[in-house]
N, C-alpha and C positions, 0 to 999 in steps of 0.2 A: 348715352351709354348702352343703347340697344346693340350696337355693333360688338361690344365686348361680350354681351350675353350670347349672341349668335356665334361669335368666334369660339366661345367656350363650348358651345354645343358641337361645333365642327370638330374641335380637338377631342372632346369626350367620345364622340362617335368614332373618330379615327382610332383611338386607343381601344375602345370596345370591340372594334372590328378584328383585332388580333385574336381575341378569345372566340369570337363568332367564327372566324376563319378556321381556327384550330378545330372547333367542334364540327364544322361542316366538312373539313378535310378528313377528319377521323371517322365520322359516322355516316356521312352522305357520300363523299367521293370514294371512300374505302368501304362503302356499304352498298345501298341499292343503286347508286349511279356509277358503280365500278366500271361498267361497260364503256362509259365515256372517259374515265380516268386511266384505265388500264394501259392504254398505249403510251401514256406519259412515263410509265415504269419500264418500258421495253425499248430496245433499239428499233428504229424505224427509218424509212426513207422519206424524204420530202420535208418541207418546211412546216406544214400544218399537221395537226393531229386532232383527234376527236376531243381531247381534253380542252382544246381551245374554245369549245362551246361554253365552258364555264365563264369565260370572259363576258359573253353576252348575258348569261344567266345572272351573274353577279353585278353587272352594270345596270340591269333593269331597275332594281330598287332605288339606286342612286339617281338614275335618270327620272324616274317617276316622282321621287321626292322633290327634285329640283323643279320639274315641270308643274306639278300640282301646287307646290308651295309658292311658286312664282305666280301662277294663274289665279290662285285664290287668296293671295296675300297672307299666306301662312308661312311666315319667314322661319319659324322654328322647324317646319317640315323641309323647307328649302335648305336650312343649315344641316339637317340630318342627311339630306341628299348629297350636299357638298362634302360632308364628312366621309360618307361611303365612297364617293368619287375620289376623294384624296387618297384614301386607303387603296383603292383600286389602282390608282396611278403609281403609288409607292410599290404595290405588289408587282406591277408590270416592270418597273425599273429594277427592283431587287431580284425577282424570280426569273423573268424572261431575259433581262439584259445582263445583270451582274452575275447571276448564278449559272444560267444555261447558255448565256452569251449567244442568244438568237440573233442579236445585233451586236456587232463588235465595237460598241461605243465606249465601254469602260473596262476593256479587257485587261488593262494594266493595273487595275485596282488590286492592291495586295496587302492592305492593312490588316490588323489582327481581327477586327470585327468582320470584315468581308471574308477572311479566311475561315472564321468560325461559322458564318452563315453557310459557306460552301461545304464545310465538313459536315455540319448537321444535315444539310440537304443530301449529301452523299450517303450518310447513314440512313436517311429515310429511303433512298432508292436502292439500297442493298437488298431490300425486301421487295420481291417482284410479285407477291400475291396480295390480295386485299385484306387478309386477316392478320397479318403481322406487320409491324412497322414501329417506327419511333419518329420523333421530331416532326410533328404535324404543323407547327407554327411557321411563321415567316420571319418576323422581325425580332422576336424574343425566342432565344434558344436556351436549352438547359446549360447550367454552368459547367457540366462535365466536358462539353465541347470547347468552351473557353480554356479550360485547364489543358486539354489535349493540344490545342493550337499553341498555347503558351509554352508547353514543353517542347513542341516541335521547333518553335522559333528560337528558344533558348539553345537547343541542341545545334541548330543551324548556325547561330552566332558563334557558339563554342568551336564548331568545326571550322568556320570561316576564320576565326582568330588564330586557331592553331595552324591553319594553312598559311596565313600571313606571317606568323612567327617562323614557321619552317622555311618559307620562301625567302624571308629576309636573312636567315642564317646562311643560306647557300650562297 
């Protein structure tokens, strides 16, 4: 049953990383490391940005946990490293691919959760300075964004149904 213990550590660390990420984004990236994050809030040319340095910064604890945990048979530390790595992978998929579409792999995803993530992210980027902002998380967003997206989808369906009705009458 050791594998169940280590799997629970991986899952717990993954979930904990959402809170840690929120805190780091709010107080570090929008704080003393704003000079690395600032270009992510502004229009720019090219594929890479200074903000990409956070990929390396955040990958380091996961890599070191896996490395030292494996080398010293500290499987709990290895599990923590895999939890951090798993969250980093999810962050890459959600933030860089689904939201910012740096790679056009999931460009057609349009369900209500993805729409809500994109809207919350858009609200975060409407603030271009380091002192103001909202929605600093990644996977968990405030319910006001879900309500907004639900309203929009309901309106779109109503408009679509009225157009179908009007179209079929003619």
